[in-house]
C-alpha positions in Angstrom: 62.4 9.0 30.9 63.1 6.8 27.9 59.5 6.0 27.8 58.6 9.7 27.8 61.1 10.4 25.0 59.7 7.5 22.9 56.2 8.9 23.4 57.3 12.4 22.4 58.9 11.0 19.3 55.7 9.2 18.4 53.7 12.3 18.8 56.2 14.3 16.7 56.0 11.7 13.9 52.2 11.7 14.0 52.2 15.5 13.8 54.5 15.5 10.8 52.4 12.9 9.1 49.3 15.0 9.8 50.9 18.1 8.4 52.1 16.2 5.3 48.6 14.9 4.7 47.1 18.4 5.2 49.6 19.8 2.6 48.5 17.1 0.1 44.9 17.9 0.7 45.4 21.6 0.2 47.4 21.0 -2.9 44.6 18.8 -4.3 42.0 21.4 -3.5 44.0 24.1 -5.2 44.6 21.9 -8.3 40.9 21.1 -8.4 40.0 24.7 -8.2 42.3 25.6 -11.1 41.0 22.8 -13.2 37.4 24.0 -12.6 38.3 27.6 -13.4 39.9 26.5 -16.7 36.9 24.3 -17.5 34.5 27.2 -17.0 36.6 29.6 -19.1 36.7 27.1 -21.9 33.0 26.6 -21.7 32.5 30.4 -22.1 34.9 30.6 -25.1 37.4 32.8 -23.3 40.3 30.3 -23.1 43.0 30.6 -25.8 45.6 28.1 -26.8 49.1 29.4 -27.4 50.2 29.8 -31.0 52.1 26.8 -32.4 55.8 27.0 -31.8 55.6 29.5 -29.0 56.4 28.8 -25.3 55.3 30.4 -22.1 56.1 34.0 -21.6 58.3 35.2 -18.7 56.4 35.3 -15.4 53.5 33.3 -16.8 51.9 30.2 -15.1 52.9 27.0 -17.0 49.6 25.5 -16.0 47.8 28.3 -17.8 49.5 27.2 -21.1 49.0 23.5 -20.5 45.3 22.5 -19.7 46.4 19.1 -18.5 48.9 20.4 -15.9 46.2 21.0 -13.2 44.8 17.5 -13.9 48.2 15.9 -13.5 48.8 17.9 -10.3 45.5 16.8 -8.9 46.1 13.1 -9.7 49.6 13.4 -8.1 48.1 14.9 -4.9 45.4 12.2 -4.8 47.9 9.4 -5.2 48.3 8.9 -1.4 44.5 9.0 -0.8 42.8 5.7 -0.2 39.2 5.5 -1.4 36.6 4.1 1.0 35.7 0.5 0.2 32.3 0.0 -1.3 31.6 -2.9 1.1 31.3 -0.4 4.0 28.1 1.1 2.5 24.8 0.2 4.1 21.8 -0.1 1.8 18.5 0.4 3.6 15.8 -1.9 2.2 12.3 -0.7 1.7 10.2 -1.4 4.8 6.8 -2.9 4.1 3.7 -1.7 6.0 3.9 -3.3 9.5 0.1 -3.7 9.6 -0.1 -5.6 6.4 2.8 -7.9 7.4 1.1 -8.6 10.8 -2.2 -9.5 9.1 -0.4 -11.7 6.6 1.5 -13.5 9.3 -1.7 -14.0 11.4 -3.5 -15.5 8.4 -0.6 -17.8 7.6 -0.4 -19.0 11.3 -4.1 -19.7 11.5 -4.1 -21.4 8.1 -6.5 -18.9 6.7 -6.9 -18.2 3.0 -8.1 -14.9 1.7 -11.7 -15.4 0.5 -14.2 -12.9 -0.7 -17.6 -13.1 1.1 -19.3 -13.6 -2.2 -17.1 -16.3 -3.5 -19.1 -19.1 -5.2 -22.3 -17.1 -5.1 -24.0 -16.8 -8.5 -26.9 -14.9 -10.0 -28.8 -18.0 -11.0 -32.6 -18.3 -10.8 -33.9 -19.4 -7.4 -37.5 -18.5 -7.9 -38.6 -22.1 -7.3 -37.1 -21.8 -3.7 -39.1 -18.7 -2.8 -42.5 -18.5 -1.2 -45.4 -16.1 -0.8 -45.2 -15.0 -4.4 -41.4 -14.7 -4.5 -41.3 -12.3 -1.5 -40.1 -14.7 1.2 -37.8 -17.6 1.8 -37.6 -20.1 4.7 -34.8 -22.7 4.9 -35.8 -26.3 5.4 -34.3 -26.5 8.9 -36.0 -23.2 10.1 -39.4 -22.8 11.6 -42.0 -22.8 8.9 -43.6 -19.5 10.1 -40.2 -17.6 10.3 -41.1 -15.3 7.4 -44.4 -14.3 9.0 -42.8 -13.7 12.4 -40.2 -11.5 10.7 -42.9 -9.3 9.2 -44.6 -9.1 12.6 -41.4 -7.7 14.2 -40.6 -10.6 16.5 -36.9 -10.0 15.7 -36.1 -6.3 15.5 -33.5 -5.4 12.9 -30.1 -4.9 14.7 -28.3 -3.6 11.6 -29.2 -2.1 8.2 -27.5 -2.0 4.8 -28.6 0.4 2.0 -27.5 -0.7 -1.5 -28.8 2.3 -3.4 -26.3 3.6 -6.0 -24.3 0.4 -6.2 -23.7 -1.7 -9.3 -24.6 -5.4 -9.2 -21.0 -6.6 -8.5 -20.5 -4.0 -5.8 -23.9 -4.8 -4.2 -23.3 -8.5 -4.1 -20.0 -8.1 -2.3 -21.4 -5.5 0.1 -24.5 -7.5 0.9 -22.7 -10.8 1.7 -19.9 -9.1 3.5 -22.5 -7.4 5.6 -24.1 -10.7 6.5 -20.7 -12.1 7.6 -20.0 -9.1 9.7 -23.4 -9.3 11.4 -22.9 -13.0 12.2 -19.6 -12.2 13.8 -21.3 -9.6 16.1 -24.1 -12.0 17.0 -26.9 -10.0 15.3 -30.0 -12.0 14.8 -32.0 -9.9 12.3 -30.9 -7.4 9.7 -32.6 -5.2 7.1 -31.2 -4.9 3.6 -32.6 -2.0 1.5 -32.3 -2.8 -2.2 -34.7 -0.2 -3.5 -37.9 -0.3 -5.6 -36.2 0.5 -8.9 -37.5 4.0 -9.4 -34.1 5.2 -10.3 -33.3 2.3 -12.7 -33.6 2.2 -16.4 -37.2 1.3 -17.3 -38.1 1.7 -13.6 -37.2 -2.0 -13.2 -35.7 -2.9 -9.8 -32.3 -4.5 -10.8 -31.2 -5.5 -7.3 -34.5 -6.7 -5.9 -34.3 -10.2 -7.4 -30.5 -10.3 -7.2 -30.4 -9.8 -3.4 -33.0 -12.6 -2.9 -30.9 -14.9 -5.1 -27.7 -14.2 -3.2 -29.3 -14.7 0.2 -30.7 -18.1 -0.7 -27.2 -19.3 -1.4 -25.9 -18.1 2.0 -26.3 -21.1 4.4 -26.3 -18.7 7.4 -29.5 -17.1 6.2 -32.4 -18.9 7.9 -35.2 -16.9 6.3 -36.1 -13.5 4.8 -39.2 -11.7 4.0 -40.3 -8.5 2.3 -40.4 -5.8 4.9 -43.6 -4.2 6.1 -44.4 -0.9 4.6 -43.2 1.1 7.6 -39.8 -0.5 7.2 -39.3 -0.2 3.4 -42.0 -2.4 2.0 -41.1 -3.8 -1.5 -37.8 -2.0 -1.4 -36.3 -3.9 1.6 -35.9 -7.3 3.1 -35.8 -8.5 6.7 -33.3 -11.3 7.1 -33.1 -13.8 9.9 -29.6 -15.2 10.6 -28.3 -18.3 12.3 -27.0 -17.8 15.8 -25.3 -19.9 18.4 -26.0 -23.6 18.1 -27.8 -23.0 14.8 -24.5 -21.7 13.2 -22.7 -24.9 14.2 -25.2 -27.3 12.6 
């Protein structure tokens, strides 16, 4: 029984504390409401201060005569309130794109360094390395008749890239990235359409010589030749790529 009495006493005490806390909160809310009302009236120009030397009239609210009364009452009611510690706040950090993070980690794990496909490739003159009037190229370790066999269709083009409408910088990156991608997919022969220059200023083919220059500097290019007329003629190149054992030389 004593245990039961002790438990009832604890419950009674907790109930009284809860009621006291509730009264404080209600008093604080009322004080805040009065303070807000007075602030709004003052902002509208309707609040009037009592004349100097006069006191509150009978039956009047002292708080109405003293603008600070509500503020003091509010602070008094809030005295027992404990503010939440700022250390309990959880700040959510911005989450980076998961795909980008995964790619970055993979490159780091494999020791890979980001490198553009056209890195180190210049626009220098390579005319002296070309053959057949500047329309073909055969690397030293390739079969001497590779260009002729390209034109005859011995290696059908497995992929094609059209550079029409691109500026020189864009075309260089596009062409050499295209070569790298075709190598990864095991494509032996590709066609690159650079155009005949009909849409260029002065009708001069800007990309025609540039593409030849870039391809000569790409070790994975074994040979290239101007395409036969049915495949683009002077406006396109057929390119032979290294494959298998050739790539590992």
